[in-house]
C-alpha positions in Angstrom: 0.1 -0.1 0.0 0.9 3.5 -0.5 3.1 5.3 2.2 3.5 9.0 1.3 5.4 11.7 2.9 3.3 15.0 3.0 5.5 18.1 3.1 4.2 21.2 4.9 2.0 23.2 2.6 1.2 20.2 0.4 -1.8 18.9 2.5 -4.7 19.6 0.2 -3.0 17.5 -2.6 -3.1 14.3 -0.3 -6.9 13.6 -1.0 -6.2 13.9 -5.0 -4.0 10.7 -4.6 -7.1 8.5 -3.5 -8.2 6.9 -6.7 -11.9 6.2 -5.5 -12.6 9.8 -4.9 -12.8 10.5 -8.7 -16.0 10.3 -10.8 -16.8 6.8 -12.0 -18.3 6.0 -15.3 -21.8 4.9 -14.9 -23.2 4.8 -18.3 -23.8 1.1 -18.3 -25.3 1.0 -15.0 -27.6 4.0 -15.9 -28.7 2.3 -19.1 -29.8 -0.9 -17.1 -31.3 1.3 -14.3 -33.5 3.2 -16.7 -34.8 0.0 -18.6 -35.7 -1.6 -15.3 -37.5 1.4 -13.8 -39.4 2.2 -17.0 -40.5 -1.5 -17.1 -41.6 -1.6 -13.4 -43.7 1.6 -14.2 -45.4 -0.2 -17.1 -45.8 -3.8 -15.8 -45.8 -3.3 -11.9 -45.4 -6.6 -10.0 -44.7 -8.9 -13.1 -41.6 -6.8 -13.9 -40.3 -6.8 -10.2 -40.6 -10.7 -10.3 -39.0 -10.7 -13.8 -35.9 -8.8 -12.8 -35.5 -10.4 -9.5 -35.0 -13.8 -11.3 -33.1 -12.3 -14.2 -30.4 -10.9 -11.9 -30.0 -14.0 -10.0 -32.8 -14.3 -7.7 -35.6 -16.7 -7.1 -38.5 -17.3 -9.6 -41.9 -16.0 -9.0 -43.0 -19.4 -7.9 -40.2 -19.7 -5.4 -41.1 -16.4 -3.8 -44.9 -16.7 -3.8 -46.3 -13.2 -3.1 -44.0 -10.1 -2.8 -45.2 -8.9 0.6 -43.8 -10.9 3.5 -46.4 -12.4 5.9 -46.5 -12.0 9.5 -46.1 -15.7 9.7 -42.6 -15.5 7.9 -41.5 -12.5 10.0 -42.3 -14.5 13.2 -40.8 -17.7 12.0 -37.6 -15.7 11.2 -37.5 -14.2 14.6 -37.8 -17.3 16.6 -35.1 -18.8 14.4 -32.6 -16.4 15.5 -30.2 -17.3 18.3 -31.2 -15.8 21.7 -27.9 -13.9 22.0 -28.5 -12.4 18.5 -31.9 -11.2 19.6 -30.3 -9.7 22.8 -27.8 -8.0 20.8 -30.4 -6.7 18.4 -32.6 -5.2 21.3 -29.6 -3.7 22.9 -28.6 -1.8 19.6 -32.2 -0.9 19.1 -32.5 0.7 22.5 -29.3 2.8 22.1 -30.3 3.9 18.6 -33.7 5.0 19.8 -32.4 6.8 22.8 -30.0 8.6 20.7 -32.4 9.6 17.9 -35.1 10.8 20.3 -32.8 13.9 21.0 -33.3 14.7 17.3 -37.2 15.1 17.3 -38.4 18.5 16.3 -41.8 19.9 17.3 -44.2 22.4 16.0 -43.3 25.9 17.1 -44.5 29.5 16.8 -43.9 32.9 18.3 -45.9 36.2 18.1 -44.8 39.8 17.5 -46.6 43.0 18.1 -50.4 42.7 18.2 -51.2 40.4 15.1 -48.2 38.6 14.1 -47.6 34.9 14.4 -44.8 33.1 12.9 -43.6 29.7 13.3 -43.1 26.3 11.8 -45.3 23.1 11.4 -43.4 19.9 11.9 -45.1 16.7 10.4 -43.9 13.2 9.8 -43.6 12.1 6.0 -46.6 9.8 5.5 -45.0 7.1 3.5 -41.4 6.1 3.9 -39.5 3.3 1.9 -36.2 1.8 3.2 -34.1 -0.2 1.0 -31.8 -3.1 2.6 -29.3 -5.1 0.7 -29.1 -8.8 1.0 -26.3 -10.7 -0.6 -23.1 -12.0 1.0 -23.1 -9.4 3.7 -26.9 -8.8 4.7 -26.9 -5.4 6.3 -29.4 -5.9 9.2 -27.6 -3.2 11.1 -29.0 -0.7 8.6 -32.5 -1.9 9.2 -32.1 -0.3 12.8 -30.4 2.7 11.5 -33.2 3.5 8.7 -36.4 2.5 10.4 -35.8 3.5 14.0 -35.5 7.3 13.1 -38.6 6.9 10.9 -40.7 5.4 13.8 -39.4 8.2 16.2 -40.5 10.7 13.6 -44.0 9.2 13.6 -44.2 8.0 9.9 -47.5 6.3 9.8 -46.4 3.8 6.9 -42.9 2.4 6.8 -42.1 0.1 3.9 -39.0 -2.1 3.7 -37.7 -3.8 0.6 -34.9 -6.3 0.6 -34.1 -9.1 -1.8 -34.8 -12.8 -1.2 -32.3 -15.6 -1.6 -32.5 -18.4 -4.2 -34.9 -20.2 -1.7 -37.3 -17.2 -2.0 -36.7 -16.4 1.7 -35.3 -13.2 3.2 -32.4 -13.5 5.5 -33.9 -14.3 9.0 -31.6 -11.7 10.7 -33.0 -8.9 8.4 -36.6 -9.9 9.1 -35.9 -10.2 12.9 -34.3 -6.7 12.9 -37.2 -5.2 10.9 -39.7 -6.7 13.6 -37.6 -5.2 16.4 -37.2 -1.8 14.6 -40.7 -1.4 13.7 -41.3 -1.8 9.9 -45.0 -1.9 8.9 -44.7 -3.7 5.5 -41.8 -6.0 4.1 -41.4 -7.1 0.5 -39.2 -9.5 -1.4 -37.8 -7.1 -3.9 -34.0 -5.9 -4.5 -32.0 -3.7 -6.9 -33.3 -1.1 -9.2 -36.8 -3.0 -9.5 -37.4 -2.3 -5.7 -36.4 1.4 -5.9 -38.8 1.6 -8.9 -41.6 -0.1 -7.2 -41.4 2.2 -4.1 -41.1 5.3 -6.1 -43.9 4.6 -8.6 -45.9 2.0 -7.1 -47.2 -1.5 -8.2 -50.0 -3.6 -7.5 -48.5 -5.0 -4.3 -46.1 -2.2 -3.2 -48.0 1.1 -3.0 -45.7 4.2 -3.7 -43.8 6.1 -1.0 -42.9 9.7 -0.6 -39.2 9.0 0.5 -36.5 6.4 -0.1 -33.6 5.8 2.3 -31.0 2.9 2.7 -27.7 1.7 1.2 -27.1 -0.6 -1.8 -25.2 -1.3 -4.8 -24.1 1.1 -7.7 -27.6 -0.1 -9.3 -29.5 1.0 -6.1 -27.7 4.1 -5.7 -28.1 5.3 -9.5 -32.0 4.3 -9.4 -32.3 6.6 -6.2 -30.8 9.4 -8.2 -33.0 8.6 -11.3 -36.3 8.6 -9.2 -35.2 11.7 -7.2 -37.7 14.4 -7.6 -40.6 11.8 -7.9 -39.7 10.9 -4.3 -37.2 12.4 -2.0 -34.0 10.3 -1.0 -31.4 10.4 1.7 -28.4 10.5 -0.3 -26.4 9.1 -3.2 -24.1 6.8 -1.1 -20.7 6.0 -2.4 -18.1 3.3 -1.2 -17.5 3.1 2.8 -14.6 5.1 4.0 -12.6 5.5 7.2 -9.6 8.0 8.0 -7.7 7.4 11.1 -5.3 10.1 12.6 -2.7 8.5 14.7 0.3 9.8 16.8 3.1 8.0 18.6 0.8 6.8 21.3 -1.3 4.9 18.8 -1.4 1.0 18.7 -0.6 -0.1 15.3 -2.6 -3.4 15.5 -5.7 -1.3 16.3 -5.0 1.0 13.4 -4.8 -1.8 10.9 -7.8 -3.6 12.2 -10.0 -0.5 11.9 -8.6 0.1 8.6 -9.4 -3.5 7.4 -12.9 -3.4 8.8 -13.7 -0.7 6.2 -11.7 -2.4 3.6 -13.9 -5.6 3.7 -17.0 -4.0 2.8 -16.1 -3.5 -0.8 -13.3 -3.3 -3.2 -13.9 0.3 -3.7 -13.9 1.1 0.2 -11.3 3.5 1.2 -9.1 3.3 4.2 -6.7 6.1 5.0 -4.2 6.5 8.0 -2.5 9.9 8.6 0.1 10.0 11.3 3.0 12.3 12.3 5.1 9.5 13.3 6.8 7.3 10.7 7.5 4.3 12.8 3.5 4.1 13.4 3.1 4.4 9.5 5.4 1.5 8.9 4.3 -0.8 11.7 0.6 -0.2 10.7 1.4 -1.2 7.2 3.0 -4.6 8.4 0.1 -5.1 10.6 -2.4 -4.7 7.6 -0.4 -7.4 5.8 -0.4 -9.7 8.7 -4.1 -9.3 9.6 -5.2 -9.4 5.8 -3.8 -12.8 5.4 -6.3 -14.5 7.6 -9.3 -12.4 6.9 -12.5 -14.3 5.6 -13.1 -11.5 3.0 -9.3 -11.0 2.3 -9.8 -11.0 -1.5 -12.2 -7.9 -1.3 -10.3 -6.3 1.5 -7.1 -6.9 -0.3 -8.2 -5.1 -3.5 -9.5 -2.3 -1.4 -6.1 -1.9 0.3 -4.3 -2.2 -2.8 -6.0 0.3 -4.9 -7.8 2.7 -2.5 -5.8 2.7 0.8 -2.9 5.1 1.9 -0.9 6.1 4.7 0.3 9.8 4.9 3.1 10.9 7.2 2.9 14.4 8.1 5.1 16.9 10.0 2.6 17.5 12.6 -1.0 16.7 13.8 -2.3 20.2 12.4 -1.4 19.0 9.0 -3.1 15.7 9.6 -6.4 17.5 10.3 -5.9 19.7 7.2 -5.8 16.5 5.2 -8.6 15.0 7.0 -10.9 17.9 6.5 -10.2 17.9 2.8 -10.9 14.2 2.4 -14.2 14.9 4.4 -14.4 11.1 5.3 -17.5 9.0 6.2 -15.6 8.0 9.3 -13.0 9.8 11.1 -11.0 8.1 14.0 -8.9 10.1 16.3 -6.8 7.5 17.9 -4.3 10.0 19.5 -3.4 11.2 22.9 -6.2 13.5 24.5 -8.5 13.2 21.2 -11.3 15.4 22.8 -8.9 18.5 22.7 -8.6 18.2 18.9 -12.4 18.4 18.3 -12.2 21.8 17.1 -10.0 20.9 14.4 -12.6 18.8 12.9 -14.6 20.4 10.0 -15.9 17.8 8.0 -16.8 14.1 8.5 -19.8 12.0 8.9 -18.9 10.7 12.2 -15.9 11.2 14.5 -14.8 8.6 16.8 -12.5 9.4 19.9 -9.8 7.3 21.3 -8.5 4.0 21.0 -11.7 2.1 22.2 -14.0 4.0 19.9 -13.5 1.9 16.9 -15.7 2.4 13.9 -17.7 -0.8 14.1 -18.9 0.5 17.4 -20.6 3.2 15.6 -21.8 0.7 12.9 -23.6 -1.5 15.0 -24.5 -0.5 18.8 -23.3 3.0 20.0 -26.5 4.7 18.9 -25.7 7.5 16.3 -26.7 6.7 12.7 -24.3 4.9 10.5 -26.0 6.1 7.3 -23.3 8.8 6.7 -22.2 11.0 3.7 -19.4 9.7 1.8 -17.1 10.6 -1.2 -16.4 14.1 0.4 -20.1 15.0 0.7 -19.7 15.5 4.3 -18.6 19.0 3.4 -22.3 19.9 3.0 -24.2 16.8 4.0 -25.0 15.1 7.4 -25.9 11.7 8.9 -29.2 10.3 8.4 -31.5 11.3 11.5 -35.1 11.8 12.5 -35.2 15.2 10.9 -34.8 13.2 7.6 -38.3 11.8 8.0 -40.0 15.0 8.8 -41.6 17.9 6.8 -41.4 21.6 7.8 -44.0 24.0 6.8 -44.0 27.7 7.6 -46.7 29.4 9.5 -47.4 33.3 8.9 -50.1 35.3 10.0 -50.4 39.1 9.9 -53.2 41.4 11.2 -54.3 44.3 9.0 -52.4 46.9 10.9 -49.3 44.7 10.7 -49.6 44.3 6.9 -50.2 48.0 6.6 -47.0 48.7 8.4 -44.9 46.8 5.5 -47.3 47.0 2.6 -45.2 49.9 0.9 -42.0 47.7 1.3 -43.7 44.7 -0.3 -44.8 46.9 -3.2 -41.5 48.4 -3.9 -39.8 44.9 -3.9 -42.3 43.3 -6.2 -42.1 46.3 -8.6 -38.3 45.8 -8.7 -38.6 42.3 -9.5 -41.1 43.0 -12.2 -43.8 41.0 -10.4 -46.4 43.5 -10.2 -49.3 41.2 -9.4 -47.7 40.6 -6.3 -47.9 44.1 -5.4 -51.6 44.2 -6.2 -52.2 41.4 -4.0 -51.3 43.9 -1.3 -52.6 47.1 -2.6 -56.2 45.6 -3.2 -56.5 45.0 0.6 -56.2 48.7 1.4 -58.1 50.1 -1.5 -55.0 51.1 -3.5 -55.5 49.2 -6.6 -57.4 51.1 -9.3 -61.1 50.3 -9.7 -61.2 48.6 -6.2 -62.2 49.9 -2.8 -61.0 48.8 0.5 
């Protein structure tokens, strides 16, 4: 893997060395996505069944109906090991506790004698959540997407996730959905699931917003349907940037970097340190630990193509690089990490200290693990309860209060060339020709 010395003043060039930070060519993916979405819009359930099987899933006969029954959910729940259910319940409790702090309520205030201003907060009525299946079924994402929606009070929460070749959904995903509070669950994956939630089919009624992770096909599908529905984000590959100093443990650093690398061959793991010895020892540890990983082929390609170790002159420079990368996860495995928090400008989540490993945030700590990637942390935020709420402004003026600002409104509307705006004010005071008050 790359070990690069970064000279003082060259910090902002570091992120340009990360190959997965560049735009990818999605032409082939987009062609497939558009074809699938348009077909689902035309043929509904039949198209969903067709593409599920075409892309390696079960047949229509193997799946039966798209909607998962209560009996199937309960069967999956009781089939889970007791220690798994215990861990799920603990995670769900922590996630609920954290996200309840994000809940906003309708508010208003009054000024003068007749002015009332405020904001109405309402839950989104219909929410769709996508959960990937495959070799790494992300049941943890079930909690992170559904629990904030339940706290927001969304009356209908739909989950789509692909069935295996036996026509069944992973038991852990179904158990997680039961604990999290999903209202409807469907056996649908890929672009066809996104299309079904966005436009509706005979079985899957349309939603207003779609959240959740997925493959490039899922991400591009969400981008395609945006505007018909809202989406959470266009998520890129998983990322971690770790800042380390002479007090850091190279074995911990390597393990944390590999925990991201095993996600995907495009995942990015970056170490930034002001200690060259830590850099070299971490590189050696990565090689050692990688050799025995279950997903070593995936993690190895990620490390080879998208990982880097940057050696800086000091920690101030390390933070400059980290803020330019704006990573999904930022670990501060340094001495007294809390005192450096003011240096952090851009990241999805920041984890402090050698015992706050990134998987802690993925699974059980409580904050959401659906985070901005690919540098979008410079303007985007983690998924939260606020993503499942709508905000509507409240405006009320009395006649006297409107009178006090009417001339200002007319002046501004005239300057914008929107005279009908001004007329709507004038007519209320008998100032529009041909009309009395």
